[in-house]
C-alpha positions in Angstrom: 71.6 -28.7 11.9 68.1 -29.9 11.4 67.8 -28.0 8.2 71.0 -29.5 6.8 69.9 -33.1 7.8 66.6 -32.5 6.0 68.2 -31.1 2.9 70.6 -34.0 2.6 67.8 -36.5 3.3 65.7 -35.0 0.6 68.6 -35.1 -1.9 69.2 -38.8 -1.1 65.5 -39.5 -1.4 65.4 -37.9 -4.8 68.3 -40.0 -6.0 67.0 -43.3 -4.6 63.3 -43.0 -5.5 62.3 -43.1 -9.1 61.3 -39.6 -10.4 58.1 -41.0 -11.9 56.9 -41.9 -8.4 57.4 -38.4 -7.1 56.2 -36.5 -10.2 52.4 -37.1 -9.8 52.4 -35.5 -6.3 54.6 -32.6 -7.6 52.2 -32.0 -10.5 49.2 -31.9 -8.1 50.8 -29.3 -6.0 52.0 -27.3 -9.0 48.5 -27.5 -10.5 47.0 -26.0 -7.4 49.4 -23.1 -7.4 48.9 -22.6 -11.2 45.1 -22.5 -10.9 45.3 -20.0 -8.0 47.7 -17.9 -10.0 45.4 -17.9 -13.1 42.4 -16.9 -11.0 44.2 -13.7 -9.7 44.9 -10.5 -11.6 48.6 -10.0 -12.4 49.1 -7.3 -9.8 48.0 -9.7 -7.0 49.8 -12.8 -8.0 53.1 -12.2 -6.3 51.8 -10.6 -3.0 49.0 -13.1 -2.5 50.6 -16.4 -3.5 54.2 -15.7 -2.6 53.2 -13.9 0.6 50.7 -16.6 1.5 53.3 -19.4 0.9 55.9 -17.6 3.0 53.4 -17.1 5.8 52.3 -20.7 5.8 55.9 -21.8 5.7 56.7 -19.7 8.7 53.8 -21.1 10.6 54.7 -24.7 9.8 58.4 -24.2 10.5 57.6 -23.4 14.2 55.6 -26.6 14.7 58.0 -29.2 16.2 57.0 -32.4 14.5 54.6 -31.2 11.8 57.1 -28.6 10.6 59.8 -31.3 10.1 57.4 -33.4 8.0 56.1 -30.5 5.9 59.6 -29.2 5.3 60.9 -32.6 4.2 57.9 -33.1 1.8 58.4 -29.6 0.4 62.1 -30.3 -0.2 61.3 -33.6 -1.9 58.7 -32.0 -4.2 60.7 -28.8 -5.1 64.2 -30.2 -5.5 64.3 -32.3 -8.6 67.8 -33.6 -8.4 66.8 -37.2 -9.4 64.8 -36.1 -12.4 67.6 -33.9 -13.8 70.3 -36.5 -13.4 68.1 -39.3 -14.7 67.3 -37.3 -17.9 70.9 -36.7 -18.6 71.9 -40.3 -17.8 69.3 -41.6 -20.3 70.9 -39.5 -23.1 74.3 -40.7 -22.2 73.2 -44.3 -22.2 71.7 -43.9 -25.6 74.9 -42.4 -26.9 77.0 -45.2 -25.5 74.6 -47.9 -26.9 74.9 -46.4 -30.4 71.2 -45.3 -30.5 72.0 -41.8 -31.7 68.5 -41.0 -33.0 67.1 -41.9 -29.6 69.6 -39.7 -27.9 68.4 -36.8 -30.1 64.8 -37.5 -29.2 65.6 -37.6 -25.5 67.6 -34.4 -25.7 64.7 -32.6 -27.5 62.4 -33.7 -24.6 65.0 -32.7 -22.0 66.0 -29.3 -23.4 63.3 -28.1 -25.7 66.0 -27.8 -28.4 65.5 -29.4 -31.8 68.3 -32.0 -31.7 67.4 -33.6 -35.0 70.2 -31.8 -36.9 72.9 -32.0 -34.2 75.9 -34.3 -34.4 77.2 -36.2 -31.3 79.3 -33.2 -30.2 76.2 -31.0 -30.5 74.1 -33.4 -28.5 76.8 -33.6 -25.7 77.1 -29.8 -25.7 73.4 -29.1 -25.3 73.0 -31.9 -22.8 75.8 -30.4 -20.6 74.3 -26.9 -20.8 70.8 -28.0 -20.1 71.9 -30.1 -17.2 73.7 -27.3 -15.5 70.9 -24.8 -16.1 68.3 -27.3 -14.8 70.4 -28.1 -11.8 70.6 -24.4 -11.0 66.8 -23.9 -11.2 65.7 -27.1 -9.6 68.4 -27.9 -7.1 71.1 -25.3 -6.3 69.0 -22.1 -6.1 66.2 -23.7 -4.1 68.8 -25.1 -1.7 70.4 -21.7 -1.4 67.1 -20.1 -0.5 66.4 -22.9 1.9 69.7 -22.3 3.6 68.9 -18.6 3.9 65.3 -18.8 5.0 64.3 -22.4 5.8 60.9 -23.5 4.6 59.6 -19.9 4.0 62.7 -19.2 1.9 62.4 -22.2 -0.4 58.6 -21.6 -0.8 59.3 -17.9 -1.6 61.6 -18.9 -4.5 59.5 -21.9 -5.8 56.2 -20.1 -5.9 57.9 -17.1 -7.6 59.2 -19.3 -10.4 55.8 -21.0 -10.8 54.1 -17.6 -11.2 56.8 -16.3 -13.6 56.1 -19.1 -16.0 52.3 -18.5 -16.1 50.9 -16.7 -19.1 50.1 -13.1 -18.3 52.3 -12.7 -15.3 54.3 -10.0 -17.0 57.8 -8.7 -16.7 57.5 -7.9 -13.0 57.5 -11.6 -12.1 60.4 -12.3 -14.4 62.4 -9.5 -12.9 61.6 -10.6 -9.4 62.8 -14.2 -10.2 66.0 -12.7 -11.8 66.6 -10.8 -8.5 66.1 -13.9 -6.5 68.5 -15.8 -8.8 71.3 -13.2 -8.9 73.4 -14.3 -5.8 72.7 -18.1 -5.9 73.7 -18.3 -9.5 77.0 -16.7 -8.9 77.5 -18.7 -5.8 76.9 -21.9 -7.8 79.2 -20.7 -10.6 81.9 -20.0 -8.1 81.5 -23.5 -6.6 81.6 -25.2 -9.9 84.8 -23.4 -10.7 86.3 -24.2 -7.3 85.6 -27.9 -7.8 87.0 -27.9 -11.4 89.6 -25.8 -13.1 89.4 -22.7 -10.9 91.6 -20.3 -12.9 90.1 -21.2 -16.3 86.6 -21.1 -14.9 87.1 -17.6 -13.4 88.7 -16.2 -16.5 86.1 -17.5 -18.9 83.3 -16.4 -16.6 84.8 -12.9 -16.3 85.5 -12.4 -20.0 82.6 -14.2 -21.8 79.5 -14.6 -19.6 78.1 -11.1 -20.5 78.1 -12.0 -24.2 75.1 -14.3 -23.8 71.6 -13.1 -24.5 70.7 -14.3 -21.0 73.6 -13.1 -18.8 72.5 -15.3 -15.9 72.6 -18.4 -18.1 75.9 -17.1 -19.5 77.4 -17.0 -16.0 76.7 -20.7 -15.4 77.6 -21.9 -18.9 80.9 -19.9 -19.0 81.9 -21.1 -15.5 81.1 -24.7 -16.4 83.0 -24.5 -19.7 86.1 -23.4 -17.8 85.7 -25.8 -14.9 85.4 -28.8 -17.4 87.8 -27.4 -20.0 85.2 -27.7 -22.7 83.7 -25.5 -25.3 80.0 -24.6 -24.8 77.5 -22.2 -26.3 76.9 -21.8 -30.0 73.7 -22.1 -32.1 70.6 -24.1 -31.4 67.1 -24.4 -32.8 64.2 -23.7 -30.4 60.6 -23.8 -31.6 61.8 -23.3 -35.2 63.9 -20.3 -34.4 67.7 -20.3 -34.5 69.3 -19.0 -31.3 72.9 -17.9 -31.7 75.0 -17.7 -28.6 78.8 -17.1 -28.4 81.1 -20.1 -28.1 82.8 -20.0 -24.7 85.7 -21.9 -23.4 89.1 -22.8 -24.9 89.1 -26.6 -24.2 88.0 -29.6 -26.2 84.7 -29.9 -28.1 82.0 -31.3 -26.0 81.9 -35.1 -25.9 79.7 -37.8 -24.3 82.1 -38.1 -21.3 81.5 -34.5 -20.4 77.9 -35.3 -19.6 79.2 -37.7 -16.8 81.8 -35.1 -15.8 79.1 -32.5 -15.3 77.2 -34.8 -13.0 80.3 -35.5 -11.0 81.1 -31.7 -10.9 77.6 -31.0 -9.6 77.8 -33.8 -6.9 81.2 -32.5 -5.7 79.7 -29.0 -5.5 76.7 -30.2 -3.5 79.1 -32.0 -1.1 81.0 -28.7 -0.7 77.8 -26.8 0.1 76.9 -29.5 2.7 80.4 -29.2 4.3 80.3 -25.4 4.4 76.8 -25.6 5.9 77.9 -28.1 8.6 80.9 -25.8 9.5 78.6 -22.8 9.8 76.1 -24.6 12.0 78.8 -25.9 14.2 80.2 -22.4 14.9 
């Protein structure tokens, strides 16, 4: 029960407090982990940093008051729910105000995709896809590992992702993160479908997710396309290179209102996770 209360409190804190007030503290912690990672040879990065983080997490978790404070702080810094929702809301606000060029600029910052050549449907499509992938990495998957292993669990996942993004970490770190992602991504995809159009989400996920260059991203994008009854996927330009992905979904072309629907779908999914966790802890 304490873990559920802390998770809900951290999510609410992320929504109520401006992301730019949290970000400096997050960057300080990330910087420490990155510097330590860069100082170690590749073969020692995972066992030393991840193993050390899990050990420290286990020690703090058993401290009655200190453990609660440290766990809450870790949740606030790791779960970036407010940042992801704020970024997508800014793009939506620019579209609604008619500032299309500003929406393109904000989307480029949000997704890393060159949005200068996209029309409004393209901007909406990439925003929906980026939003769901960011929510997976920065909200749903960390919460799944927190539910499974408490403070050690979420630190295990978070430090693993930080290491995997560092230059020279190699394929081992990436494969390790993919292994950690496998079950939570499918659980999230199932939840998104359950809270949207269930049958269509399941059908599109089953038929089309494996066609993506990144099957894990394909699972989430296909499930979301079905849940929202929208078409996602297609081409985009990243760092000057065209990335071609299959179009998935048999609904409408992505529009600005789908950005808001994605936020609503994610919120309903988080509520469902909280209800399930409450039922499990009450048994």
